[in-house]
N, C-alpha and C positions, 0 to 999 in steps of 0.2 A: 821555455817556461813550464813550470809545474802547476797544475790546477788541482785543487782539492774539491771533490764533490761531497758535501755534507748532506746525508740523507735524514729526513725528519718526517714524523707523523704526529701532529698535535691531537687530532680527534681520531681515535682508534676505531677501525671497523669492528663492530661487535663480534663478527664471525671469526676473527683471527685468533689462532691458537698461540700459546706460549707468550702471552702478554701479561706482565705483572703490573706495570705502572700504566693504568688507564685514565687516571685523573689528568685532564687536559692542562689545568693550571700548573700542576707539578711538572709536566712534560715541557711546558713553555719555559718555566724557570730554569730547568736543566739545560735546555737548548740555548737560551739566551746567554747564559754564563759562558758556555763553551764557544759559541759563535763570536762573541765579543773578544775572547782571548785569541781566537784564530786571526781576527782582524787587527788587533792592536799589538800582538806579540810576534807576528810573522809577516812575511812579505809574499806569501803564496797568493795566487789567484784563488778566490773562494766562491764556489757556486753552491748556494743553499737551495735544495729542492725539497718541497713539502707537498705531500700527496693527499691532503684532506681539505685543501682550499684555504688554509690559514695564511693570511698575507704578511704576517710578521710586521705589522705597523710600528711596533716598538723599535724597529731598526730603520725607520725612515731617515733619520739623521745619518746613519752609517751608509745607507744606500747612496746618499749624495757624497758624503765625505770620501768614501772608498769606491766611487763609481767606476774607476778605471780597472779595478780588480775584484769587484764584488757584485754578484748577481743573486737575486732572489727569484726563484722560479716556482710558482705554485699552480696546482691543479687539484681537482677533486676526482679521485678515481671512481667514486660511486656514481658520477654523472657523466664523466668523459666517455664518449662512445667507444673509443679504442681500448678503454680499460674496463669495460663492463664485465668482462670475464673474471675480474678480480673481486667483484661484489660478493660472491659466495665462495670465493677461494680462501680456505683457512690458512694458507701458507704465507706468512709475512715476508718470506724471502722473495716470493713472486712479485709482491707489491714493490719491494725495494728494487728489484731488477727493472721493473717497468719504470720506476721513478728515475733511475740512473739513465736509462735510455731517453726518457722524456727530456731530462736536463740536457743531454747531448744534442738532441734535435733543436732545442730552443735557446741554447747558450752560444754567445759569441766567444767567450773566454775559452771554452773547452775546445772549440774547433781551431783555435790558434795556439794550442798547447802541444808540447812534445810528450809530456808524461801526465797521466791522469790517475789520481788516487781517490778511491772512495773510502770515506770514513763515516761511521755512524755519528750523527751530529751531536750527540750528548757527550762525546769524549773529546778532550783537548790533549794533545801530545806536545809538551813544551820542547822536547829535544828534537823533534822530527826535522825541522828545517836545518839545524846545525849538523845533524847526522847525515842527511841526504846530501849536504854540500861536500861530503867526502867522496862522493861517487859521481860519475858521469852517467846520468840516467838514460841518456840517449843510447848508451851501450847495452842497456838491459831490455829484455822483452817484457818482464813483469816484476811485480813486487808483492811480497807477502809479509805478514807479521810473523814473529818468531814461532808462535804456536799456530800452526796451520790448521788446527782443528777449531779455531775460533774465527769469527766473521766480522770483526770491527773494522778491519782495514785490508784493502787489496788494491793493487794498482797495475797499470800496464802502459807500455808505449802506445802512443796514439794509433800507430799502425795496427795494433792488435785489439783495439777497443771492441770491434764487432765480434770477436771470438771470446775474449774474457768476459764481456758483459752481454753476451748473446741472450736475448730475452726468452728464447724458445726452449731453453734447457730446464728451467726451474718449473716444477709442478708439485703437486701434493706429495709426491713420492720422494722428494729430496729435501734435505736441510741445506740452506744456502752455503753453509761452511763447507759441506761436501762438494758443492759445485765449484767454489773457489779453489779448493784443494785439487780437484780433478783437473780443472782447466789449466792452472798454473803449472801442474806437474808435466804438462806436455811441452814445456819450453826448457831450454838449456840455460839461458842467461836469466836466472831468477835472482833478484836481490831479496834475500831473507833477512829482514831487519833484526836487530837485537831486541831484547825485551825492554820496553820503555816504561819508566815509572810515571804514573799519572796521579793527579789528585783523586782521592777516593770519590767514586762516581757511581750512583745507583744505576744498575742495569735496567733496561726496559722490559726484558722478557721474564726475568725471575727475580725473586726477592734476595738479591745479592749485590754487593758493591765491588767494583773492580778498582785495583790500585796499580795495575799494569796492563799494557797492551803489547 
C-alpha cells in the first residue's frame, strides 16, 4: 500500500522566510480543495499533517467516511517541547521535515505502508495514481518529481524512511529541495516521475501559480 503524507501549515510562524501566502483563510481554502480531491478521486492512504494546531474540523465528515485510509494529525510546533527549536528557525523546510517525522511516529497508516510519498498539501496530482500503477514500487528505493530542483513531491520505500526523511539534515544552511535531491541521488533505483499537469494552484512561498509538478 502507498501512503501520501500531505504537509500543511494553516497559521504561519512569522519568523519563517520565503512565505508569500500568509492569510490563514486562503491557505485553508487551498488545502481543503486539494485534500478532498485526494480523498474522492484516488484510493491512496492519505495522512494529513498540520503543524500549527489547526484541527481541520471542516473534514470531520471525511474523517469518518474514509476512516480506513485517512488520518489527520495535528500539533503546534510553537508549543510542542520536541519542536521548540523551530520557533525561531526561519527555514520552512526544517518545519516540514519535523512534521513528516511527527506524522510517521503518530500514524498507523504510514507504518503499514510499503511506499511513502510526501506531497505539499496544496497540490493535487490527478494522474499520480494511474501513473504509479505502471510500476512495482516495492522495487524502488525512492521517488522524485521530474524537476528534482523542486520540492513539492518526494517519496521512498518504507525501509529508507529514516534516511530520506532524516530530521537532522535540514538547517538554516539548506533549501529543502537540495536535501531531497542530495539524498535521493545516493540511491540507484529511483523512480523519476514524468511531469504531471495540475490545476493552476497558488504557491505558498512566492507569488506564482504552478500548473505542473
